[in-house]
C-alpha positions, 0 to 999 in steps of 0.5 A: 500500500502506498503512503498518503505522504508519497501520494501527495508528493507526486506531481504529474509531468503533463501539467501546464504551469498556471498562467503560462501563455507561451511555450517555455522554449527560448524565443517561442510564442506558441501556446503550450500543449504539454508540460509547458511546451508547444507540440514541436518543442515537446518532441524536442524535450522528449528527445533531450534537445532542450531542458525542462526550463526551455534552454538548449542542451549543452550538446544541442548541435550533436543531438539535433543532427542525430534527431534530424537523421532519425526523423528523415528515416521515419518519413522515408519508411 
């Protein structure tokens, strides 16, 4: 059985912060859809291209290149 204390500490990861009117990613003004990000930036967040604060990852260029290659393979298949 789970303790009530542990249940109260759980926070769902798909909650959009209250009062948020734009995507948390840098220089994006789109409306947030999931976890404070718009649709395309949420995909970037899941791939590790941007942090939960919306800033680019330290190795963004490398990750972005590999992400684009993977996306091209998806479309070709």
